[in-house]
C-alpha positions as CSV (number, residue, x, y, z in Angstrom):
1,M,3.2,-46.1,12.8
2,R,5.5,-43.4,14.0
3,T,4.6,-39.9,12.9
4,P,7.7,-38.2,10.9
5,R,9.0,-34.9,12.1
6,L,9.9,-32.1,9.9
7,Y,12.1,-29.1,10.9
8,W,10.5,-25.8,9.6
9,P,12.2,-22.7,10.5
10,A,9.9,-20.1,12.2
11,P,7.4,-19.0,11.6
12,L,5.4,-22.1,11.3
13,P,2.8,-21.9,8.5
14,T,-0.8,-22.7,8.8
15,G,-3.3,-24.0,6.0
16,A,-2.1,-25.5,2.9
17,V,1.6,-25.2,2.0
18,P,3.8,-26.9,-0.7
19,L,6.0,-29.7,0.6
20,P,9.7,-28.5,0.3
21,D,11.8,-30.6,-2.1
22,A,14.1,-32.0,0.5
23,A,11.2,-33.0,2.8
24,A,9.4,-34.6,-0.2
25,R,12.2,-36.7,-1.0
26,H,12.5,-38.1,2.5
27,L,8.9,-38.5,3.3
28,L,7.6,-39.6,-0.1
29,K,10.5,-41.8,-1.5
30,V,12.3,-43.0,1.6
31,L,9.3,-43.3,4.1
32,R,6.7,-44.0,1.4
33,R,4.1,-41.6,3.1
34,R,0.9,-41.0,1.2
35,D,-2.1,-38.8,1.0
36,G,-3.8,-38.5,4.6
37,D,-0.6,-39.5,6.5
38,P,0.3,-37.2,9.6
39,V,3.5,-35.2,9.8
40,E,4.8,-33.1,12.8
41,L,6.4,-29.8,12.1
42,F,8.7,-28.1,14.7
43,D,10.3,-24.8,14.5
44,G,13.5,-25.4,16.6
45,A,12.3,-22.8,19.2
46,G,9.7,-24.9,21.0
47,L,6.6,-24.7,18.9
48,V,5.1,-27.7,17.1
49,A,2.2,-28.2,14.6
50,Q,0.3,-31.1,13.3
51,A,0.0,-31.5,9.5
52,I,-1.5,-33.9,7.0
53,L,-0.1,-34.8,3.6
54,S,-2.2,-34.3,0.5
55,D,-1.9,-34.1,-3.3
56,V,1.0,-36.5,-3.2
57,S,2.6,-37.0,-6.8
58,P,5.9,-37.9,-8.2
59,K,6.7,-34.2,-8.3
60,G,5.7,-33.6,-4.6
61,G,2.9,-32.9,-2.6
62,Q,1.3,-30.4,0.1
63,L,0.9,-30.1,3.8
64,T,-2.3,-28.9,5.5
65,V,-1.0,-27.4,8.7
66,G,-3.0,-26.8,11.9
67,E,-2.4,-24.2,14.6
68,A,1.1,-24.1,16.4
69,R,1.4,-25.0,20.1
70,E,4.3,-24.8,22.4
71,D,5.8,-28.3,23.4
72,R,8.9,-28.5,25.5
73,R,8.3,-31.8,27.0
74,S,11.4,-33.5,25.4
75,E,13.7,-30.5,26.5
76,P,15.8,-31.2,29.4
77,P,15.6,-29.1,32.7
78,L,19.3,-28.8,33.0
79,H,21.1,-26.2,30.6
80,L,24.1,-28.1,29.4
81,H,26.7,-26.1,27.6
82,L,29.3,-28.2,25.7
83,G,32.6,-26.7,24.8
84,L,33.8,-29.1,22.0
85,P,37.1,-28.8,20.1
86,L,36.9,-29.1,16.4
87,L,37.3,-32.7,15.3
88,R,38.1,-34.3,12.0
89,G,35.4,-35.4,9.6
90,E,32.8,-37.9,11.0
91,R,34.1,-37.6,14.4
92,M,32.8,-34.1,14.6
93,D,29.4,-35.2,13.0
94,V,29.0,-37.9,15.6
95,A,29.8,-35.7,18.5
96,L,27.3,-33.2,17.5
97,Q,24.5,-35.7,16.6
98,K,24.8,-37.6,19.8
99,A,25.2,-34.4,21.9
100,C,21.9,-33.2,20.6
101,E,20.1,-36.5,21.4
102,L,21.6,-36.3,24.9
103,G,20.0,-33.1,25.5
104,V,22.7,-30.5,25.0
105,S,21.4,-26.9,25.1
106,E,24.2,-25.0,23.6
107,I,27.6,-25.9,21.8
108,T,30.7,-23.7,21.4
109,L,33.3,-25.1,19.0
110,L,36.8,-24.4,20.5
111,Q,40.4,-24.1,19.0
112,T,42.8,-25.6,21.4
113,R,46.7,-26.0,21.4
114,R,46.3,-29.5,19.9
115,T,43.3,-29.2,17.8
116,E,44.2,-30.7,14.4
117,V,41.4,-29.0,12.4
118,K,41.7,-25.4,11.7
119,F,38.6,-23.2,11.2
120,E,38.9,-20.6,8.2
121,A,36.6,-17.7,8.4
122,G,34.7,-16.7,5.2
123,A,32.7,-18.9,2.8
124,R,34.5,-22.2,3.7
125,G,33.9,-21.7,7.5
126,D,30.4,-20.8,6.8
127,R,29.8,-24.1,4.9
128,R,31.3,-25.9,7.8
129,L,28.9,-24.2,10.3
130,A,26.1,-24.9,7.9
131,H,26.9,-28.5,7.7
132,A,27.1,-28.7,11.6
133,E,23.7,-26.9,11.9
134,G,22.2,-29.6,9.5
135,V,23.6,-32.5,11.6
136,L,21.8,-30.8,14.6
137,V,18.6,-30.4,12.7
138,H,18.5,-34.1,11.9
139,A,19.4,-35.2,15.2
140,A,16.6,-33.0,16.7
141,Q,14.2,-34.3,13.9
142,Q,14.9,-38.0,14.9
143,S,15.1,-37.7,18.6
144,G,11.9,-35.6,19.2
145,R,13.5,-32.4,20.4
146,T,11.6,-29.3,19.8
147,V,14.4,-26.8,20.4
148,L,17.6,-26.8,18.4
149,P,20.8,-26.5,20.4
150,T,22.5,-23.3,19.9
151,L,25.7,-23.5,17.7
152,N,28.3,-21.1,18.5
153,P,31.4,-20.6,16.1
154,P,34.8,-21.5,17.1
155,L,36.6,-19.6,20.0
156,P,40.0,-20.0,21.5
157,L,39.9,-22.0,24.6
158,D,41.1,-19.4,27.0
159,S,38.5,-16.9,25.6
160,F,35.7,-19.3,26.0
161,G,36.7,-20.2,29.7
162,A,37.0,-16.6,30.9
163,E,34.0,-15.5,33.1
164,R,31.7,-18.3,32.2
165,P,28.1,-17.8,33.8
166,E,27.1,-21.5,34.3
167,A,26.8,-22.6,37.9
168,L,29.0,-25.7,37.6
169,K,32.0,-25.5,35.2
170,V,34.0,-28.7,34.5
171,V,36.7,-29.8,32.3
172,L,37.5,-33.4,31.5
173,D,41.0,-34.4,32.9
174,P,42.5,-37.9,33.4
175,D,44.3,-36.3,36.5
176,G,41.1,-34.7,37.8
177,A,38.8,-35.9,40.7
178,P,35.5,-37.7,40.6
179,L,32.4,-35.8,40.1
180,E,31.0,-36.6,43.6
181,T,33.8,-34.6,45.2
182,F,33.0,-31.1,43.9
183,A,29.4,-31.3,42.6
184,D,26.6,-28.9,43.7
185,P,23.6,-31.4,44.0
186,S,21.4,-29.1,41.9
187,P,23.5,-26.7,39.7
188,G,20.8,-25.8,37.1
189,S,23.4,-25.1,34.5
190,V,26.6,-26.6,33.5
191,V,29.4,-26.0,31.1
192,L,31.6,-29.0,30.0
193,I,34.8,-28.7,28.1
194,T,36.3,-31.8,26.5
195,G,39.6,-32.3,24.8
196,P,40.6,-32.6,21.2
197,E,42.2,-35.9,19.6
198,G,45.7,-35.1,21.4
199,G,44.0,-34.1,24.8
200,L,44.2,-30.7,26.5
201,S,47.6,-29.8,27.7
202,E,48.4,-29.4,31.3
203,E,48.8,-25.7,30.9
204,E,45.3,-25.4,29.3
205,C,43.8,-27.4,32.2
206,A,45.7,-25.2,34.7
207,T,44.5,-22.1,33.1
208,L,40.9,-23.4,33.1
209,A,41.3,-24.3,36.8
210,R,42.1,-20.6,37.4
211,Q,39.1,-19.6,35.6
212,G,36.9,-21.7,38.0
213,F,36.7,-24.8,36.1
214,V,37.0,-28.1,38.2
215,R,39.0,-30.9,36.8
216,W,36.7,-34.0,36.4
217,R,38.1,-37.6,36.0
218,L,35.4,-39.4,34.2
219,G,36.7,-42.8,34.7
220,P,39.7,-45.1,34.5
221,R,39.9,-45.5,30.6
222,I,41.1,-42.9,28.0
223,L,38.1,-42.1,25.7
224,R,38.1,-40.8,22.1
225,A,37.7,-37.2,21.5
226,E,34.2,-38.1,20.1
227,T,33.3,-40.4,22.9
228,A,34.3,-38.5,26.0
229,P,31.8,-35.7,25.5
230,L,28.9,-38.1,25.1
231,A,29.8,-40.1,28.2
232,A,30.2,-37.0,30.2
233,L,27.0,-35.5,29.0
234,A,25.1,-38.7,29.8
235,T,26.6,-38.8,33.2
236,L,25.6,-35.1,33.9
237,S,22.1,-35.8,32.7
238,A,21.9,-38.8,34.9
239,R,23.2,-36.8,37.9
240,F,21.3,-33.5,37.5
241,G,18.9,-33.7,34.5
242,D,16.2,-36.0,33.2
243,F,18.0,-39.4,32.8
């Protein structure tokens, strides 16, 4: 039986601690775990700890937590930074969830010319970012990752593209060139920009090209805004990472 994983923000505890309410609902009511069952805790920064469930009751339970240790075996060798335009509703959740599973290291949300979703600063924006963080937590929990991807709040596209430090900078563009024509055989770090529902404009792609981005034609078909980043991330991981 697979050991369930529980995200526990740093610092990881040791010894006996109460089981948080949300974790209790998931472990006890959904997964039907009982006294003596193992649980793995991770802090999102590379540390994990083994724990044992105890004192399980309808009201909750406890965890007896062992010493923390570093474990980055599930983390990719390639630093993948995704510039992801804001997408509507579940499309954003799908893109974030799958990007985490595919090994993305960092995500910056983008405002582009054709972005249909507007990000509002303040309480509403904070709630939207908190929801996105929660999606990444659950994806990391399920996929076995021990480091949470960094999530950066929205930036204008031109601001994000300026002076990027990554070794390889690519933007998806149906009029671009195949990856083989420009790729460094071992870049170490890659920043990838994908388009919103309406795609990036020619002017935006030209601006990114002046900022050092290469225009990458992923394939012969037009992919949806939530599909394109996942196909691109998987391709980059297969070419340069751990796939």
